[in-house]
N, C-alpha and C positions, 0 to 999 in steps of 0.2 A: 504494500500500500504506500502511496505517496505521503510524505510528511505533512501533517496538518498545520503545524505552527510555522513561524518564520524560519526559513532555512538558515543554517549556520555557514554552509559553504555550497557553492554551485559548481558542479562538475560538468564540464562540457566535453563531449566526445565528438570529434570531427570525422565525418565520413567523406573521404576524398573520392573523386570519380573512379579511381582504380582500387578502392579499398577492398581488402579481403574480408568478407563477412565473418569468417572465423576469428580474425584478429579483433574486429569490432566487438564480437561477443566476449573475447578474452579480456578486453579493456573494461567492458561493463562488469564482468564478473569480478575483476580485481577491485572495483570500486564499491560493489554492492555490499551493504551491511557493515562497512567500516565505521560509519559514524551516524548516529541518529541525528536527523536534521540536515540531511544532504539533499539538495535539489539536483536531479540528473537530467541534463539536456543532451539530446543527440541531434546533430545538425549536419546538413549537407545533402548528399545523394541517398536519401532515405530508402527509396524503392530498391536500391541495389542490395540493401542489407535487411530488408523487411523481415525475413525469416529468422535472422539472428536476434531480432528484438523481441520475439514472441515470449521467451522465458522471463522477460523483464517487464511485461505489460502491467500497467497499473503503478509502476514505480518510476516511470520516466516520461518525459515530454519529447516527442520527435518533431523537428521542424524541417520540412522538406524545402531545401534551398538549392535545388538542382540548378546548375548552370551559373550560379553566382560566383564572383571572384573570391579567391581564398580569404582575403582580408575582410570582405563583406560578410562572408559566412561567419567568421569569428566575431566580428563586431556585432552582428545581429544576435548572436548567442549571448554576448556580454550584456547587450541592451535588455535581454529577457531575463537576465540573472536577478534573482530575488534576494540572494544572500550578500553579506558584506565582503566575502572572500570568494575568489574564483580559482579553479584549477582546470587546466585544459589538457586533454589527452588526444594526441595525434594518432593516426592509424599505426598499429603495432606497438604502442606504448602500454605499459602496465604499471600499476601502483604496487609498492610493497605492502605487506599486510598491516603495518602500523603507521602508514604515512599520514592519513588524514587526521587522526586524533592528535598526533604530535604537531603538525603544521597549524591546525586550527586553534588548538589550545595555546600555542605560543603567540599567535596573532591576537587572540582574545585577551590574553593577559598583559600584553604590552602595546598600547595604542600607537607608540612611536614607530613601530615596525611596519614597513610597507610590504614585506614579503618573507616567506619562510621556504627554505629549499633543502634538498638533500643531494645524495650522490646518484650516479647513473651507471647501470650495467649495460654496456653496449655489446650486443651479440653479433659476431661476424664470422667469416670463414676461418679466422685465426683463433677463435675461442671467445672468451668474455673479457672485456676491458672495463675497468671501473674508473669513472671520472667524477670529480677531480682526483688526481693522484699527487704523490710527492714529486716535486720537480727539482731543478738545480738550486732554486732559492729556498728549499726546505718546504715544510708543510704550508699549503696554500688554502686549506679547507676554509678557515674562518674569514679569509679575505677575498673569496672568489669573485663576488660582484664588485667590491670596492676596487679591486685591481683590474676590473673589466674583462674577466675571462668569459668565454662562451658558456651559456647554459645549454648543454647538449640534449636536453629532453624537456618538453613541456611538462611532463608528469613530475618533474623534479621541483617545480615552482608553484607555490600558492601565493597569490598577491591580493593586496587590499584594493578592492574595486574602486573606491573613491580616489585612489592615488592617480589614476589615469582616465577616469570617467568611463562612459559607456562605449566609446569607440577608440579603444587603445591601439588597434592594429593599423599600420600605415598602408593605405590602398596603393601606394607606389611599389609595393613588393608582392610577388606571387609565390616565391619559394617559402615553404613552411619554416625552413632553417633561418632565412632572413627575417621573416615575421617574428619568430621566436627571439632572435637575437636583438632586434630593434626594441621589442617589448621589454626585455630584461635591462637593456641599457637605458631606456627612458625611465624605468623604475629606479635605476641606480643613480640618476642625475643628482647633483648637488650633495653627494655624500649621504643619501638617505639610508636608513638602517635596515638590515636583513638579519634573520637568525638562520644558522646553519645546523643541520642534523646529520652528522657523518654516518650514523648507523641506518638512516632511512635511504633505501636504494630503490629507485625506479628502474624499469627495464625498457629497452627499446632495441630494434634492429639497427644495424649500421645504415646510415644514409649515404647513398651514392650520388654525389652532387654532379650536376651537368655544368657545362661552361656558363650557361645563363645563371644557374644558381650561384656560382662563384662570383660572377660579376655583381649580382645583387648583394652578396656579402660585402664586397668591397665598397659598394654604395652605402651600406649601413655603417661600415667602419668610418668612411669619409665624412658622412653627414651627421651621424649621431654621436660617434665616439671621439673622433679626432678633430672635429670642427668646432665644438663649443668654445666660446671665448673665455669661459670661466676657468679653463685649465691653466694652472700655473706653468712657468717655463719648464720646470723639471718634469712634470707629468706630460707636458706637450711633447718634449723630446722623446720620452719613453714611448708615448703613443705613436709618434711618427716612425720610430724604429720598428715597432710592431707592424704598422701599416706597410712600410717598405718591404719587410720580410714577407708579408702576406702577398703583396703584389708580385714578388719574385716567385713565390710558390705557385701562384696562378700562371705566371709566364711559363714556368716549367710544364704545367699541365697542358697548355696550348701548344708548346713546342713538341711534346710527346705525341700530340694529336696531329702534328703536321701543319698547324696554323702558325707559321713563322712570323707573319706580319703582326698578328695580335700579340704574340709572345714578345716581340721586340717593343711594341707599344707599351706593354705592361712593365717591361724593364725600365723604359724611359720614365714612366710614371713613378716607379719605385724610387728612382734617383731624385725626382722632383719632390716627392713626399718626405724623404728623409735625407737631405743633402749632408747633414752632419754625420750620418751613419755610413753612407756610401762614399767614402773618401779613400785616397791612397790605393793600396793593392785591391781592396774590395771593389772600388769603382773601376779600376783598370780591368779587372777580370770581367765584371758585369758588362762593361762597354765592349770588350773584346767579343764576348758571347753574342751580344746584341748585333754588332756589326757583322759577325760571321753568319748568323742565321738570317739576317736581312739580305745579305749578299747571295745566300743560297736559295732564298725564296723565289 
């Protein structure tokens, strides 16, 4: 039965045009029964997964938004949310058993928090990788969003709805990865506070980004993360370095795909983005690679 009172959290399950009904069912099953007072919305290509929704009838609301743009689907769901907190599940994502009680309790107990998040288990052909992990700088768990790292799964993050309003997703993006990253970075603006639960692990399959997906990610980095004027000089230089390295990684992707013109352009943009990083031998090497592949194109 649907919850009769005011919901404590709204769980949105997005059904993409190519969604696997079995995965949608698994996402719903992972959310069902975790927390009394959860509103469950299923949005998108509903007819594609109608049979998978049967076991959950009476406990969810299905919104058929077939043919709508990805950002529009997510924004419509948030506009229909009745709870103060929102969690979004993309196709293939699943919640850990204790995720919702921990996230919601943390947000209810501390009004200053705009979000609560955990770790993510990414399943791919090489096994299972858990993010975030320990990097060269030591433990990064507690500073994930403050240091502007990527949230690799929607299921890892519960946010306070009033922080971004009813239409938090940027219609300029189509990639779920870009939409998710832009949302997390907008939430993290101006040093707003999050709580991190390292023991709470959401699950998702690995995302295979296309060239268009990668270009959207660079757009997010450039407009949301590295563009704001409020960054101090030290943080700006650190951000520009990360952007430059991201552009080089993208350039390598297009080089391997045989698109030498685009690869060379991205290497040029990397130098423009982080001139303080691409100096000396690093610049000479990158310029040599760019000139070589441009000549071979």
